[in-house]
C-alpha positions in Angstrom: -38.9 9.7 -13.4 -37.6 11.3 -16.5 -36.1 9.3 -19.3 -32.6 10.6 -18.5 -32.9 9.6 -14.8 -34.2 6.1 -15.8 -31.4 5.7 -18.2 -28.8 6.7 -15.6 -30.3 4.5 -13.0 -30.2 1.5 -15.3 -26.5 2.3 -15.9 -25.9 2.5 -12.1 -24.9 6.1 -12.3 -27.4 7.3 -9.7 -26.0 5.5 -6.7 -28.2 6.3 -3.8 -31.2 7.4 -5.8 -32.5 4.2 -7.3 -29.5 2.0 -7.7 -27.0 0.5 -5.3 -23.5 1.8 -5.5 -21.2 -0.3 -7.6 -17.7 -1.4 -6.5 -15.4 -0.9 -9.4 -12.0 -1.1 -7.9 -9.1 -0.9 -10.4 -6.5 -3.7 -10.6 -2.9 -2.5 -10.7 0.0 -4.8 -11.7 3.5 -4.2 -10.2 6.2 -4.9 -12.8 9.8 -5.7 -12.2 11.3 -4.7 -15.5 8.7 -6.2 -17.9 7.7 -9.1 -15.7 4.5 -8.8 -13.7 5.0 -9.6 -10.0 1.7 -9.0 -8.2 -1.6 -7.3 -8.6 -3.7 -5.3 -6.1 -7.0 -3.6 -6.4 -7.0 0.2 -5.8 -10.3 1.5 -4.2 -12.5 3.9 -6.1 -11.6 7.5 -5.5 -7.9 6.8 -4.7 -4.9 8.1 -6.5 -2.2 5.7 -7.7 1.3 7.1 -8.3 4.4 5.2 -9.3 7.9 6.2 -8.9 10.8 4.6 -10.8 14.1 3.5 -9.4 15.9 6.2 -7.3 18.5 6.6 -4.7 17.9 7.5 -1.0 20.5 8.7 1.4 20.6 7.0 4.8 20.7 9.9 7.3 22.2 7.6 10.0 25.1 6.3 7.9 25.4 8.9 5.2 25.2 6.1 2.5 23.2 6.1 -0.7 21.1 3.1 -1.4 19.0 2.4 -4.5 15.2 2.1 -4.1 13.1 0.2 -6.6 9.8 1.4 -8.1 7.2 2.3 -5.5 3.5 2.2 -6.1 1.8 4.8 -3.8 -1.9 4.9 -3.1 -3.8 7.7 -1.4 -7.5 8.8 -1.2 -8.3 11.7 -3.5 -9.3 13.8 -0.5 -5.8 13.2 0.9 -7.2 12.8 4.5 -4.0 11.5 6.0 -3.8 7.9 4.7 -1.1 6.6 2.4 0.0 3.1 1.3 3.0 2.1 -0.7 4.3 -1.2 -2.3 7.8 -2.0 -3.5 9.8 -5.1 -4.5 13.2 -4.1 -3.4 16.3 -5.0 -5.5 18.5 -7.5 -3.8 16.1 -8.2 -0.9 15.4 -11.9 -1.1 14.2 -13.1 2.3 11.9 -11.9 5.1 15.0 -11.2 7.3 16.6 -9.0 4.6 13.3 -7.2 4.2 13.4 -6.3 7.9 16.8 -4.8 7.4 15.5 -3.0 4.3 12.6 -1.5 6.3 15.1 -0.2 9.0 17.0 1.5 6.2 14.1 3.1 4.4 11.9 3.7 7.5 13.5 7.0 8.4 12.5 8.4 5.0 8.8 7.6 5.9 8.7 8.3 9.6 10.8 8.8 12.7 10.7 7.4 16.2 9.0 4.2 15.1 7.8 1.9 17.9 6.4 -1.5 17.0 3.3 -2.4 19.1 2.8 -5.9 17.7 4.2 -8.2 15.0 2.7 -11.4 13.7 2.8 -13.8 10.8 -0.1 -14.4 8.4 -0.8 -15.2 4.8 -1.6 -12.5 2.2 -2.7 -13.6 -1.2 -1.7 -17.2 -0.2 1.9 -16.1 0.5 3.7 -16.1 3.9 3.8 -12.6 5.3 5.0 -10.8 8.4 3.1 -7.7 9.7 4.2 -5.1 12.2 1.9 -2.4 13.6 3.1 0.6 15.5 3.4 4.3 15.9 5.9 6.9 14.8 6.2 10.6 13.9 5.8 12.3 10.6 5.7 16.0 10.0 5.7 16.6 13.7 2.6 14.4 14.2 2.1 11.0 15.7 0.9 8.5 13.1 0.0 4.8 13.1 1.7 2.5 10.6 1.6 -1.0 9.3 4.7 -2.5 7.7 4.2 -5.7 5.8 6.6 -8.1 4.1 5.2 -10.6 1.7 7.3 -13.6 0.6 7.1 -14.0 -3.2 8.0 -17.0 -5.3 11.7 -17.1 -6.1 14.2 -14.7 -4.5 11.8 -11.7 -4.0 9.7 -10.1 -1.4 7.1 -7.4 -1.6 7.2 -4.7 1.1 4.1 -2.6 1.9 3.7 0.3 4.3 0.4 1.9 5.3 0.3 5.1 7.2 -2.8 6.6 9.0 -2.6 10.0 10.6 -4.8 11.1 13.5 -8.2 12.4 12.3 -8.3 10.2 9.2 -11.6 8.7 8.3 -11.8 5.4 10.3 -13.4 3.8 7.2 -10.1 4.0 5.5 -8.7 1.1 7.5 -11.3 -1.2 5.9 -10.1 0.1 2.5 -6.5 -0.5 3.4 -7.4 -4.1 4.5 -9.3 -4.6 1.2 -6.1 -3.7 -0.7 -4.2 -6.3 1.2 -7.0 -8.8 0.6 -6.8 -8.2 -3.1 -3.0 -9.0 -3.3 -2.3 -11.7 -5.8 1.0 -13.1 -7.1 1.2 -13.2 -10.9 2.7 -16.5 -11.9 
């Protein structure tokens, strides 16, 4: 083995040759103003985008409604998987979050049908999860909408979308993001 290869193997840069691949997920902190709210770990080889406050128009009612900062996650190969997190302004309970999802849902997908809904804990916090199908861009997609109760009068809303043909291993990555969720106190 050449000196360069030995040096790279020691550094773990030759994953698959002589060293096991390293998991080096990147922690991201969601801020509300200047206050940290929660952190998640973004998988390697995923993009993270953030969008600031904006206004969406409700096509059903023709009303404008403000939408808080959204953190969007997507694999770099853009293979039909997307996940987003938001702490919506003025949404303080799980029930209000359900109404919020009904409002913003049409901007994410149409014809949503919930197959199952259940309660669980995410990052030690009470959460409600709904799995189902809908349509986006003329294609049927699977989605998971999750509402996580945060300390104080806040909730986090997360939506994950998986299109047909996406790498099945992406579901494990999406679950790992949820498993990494931690409230910042």
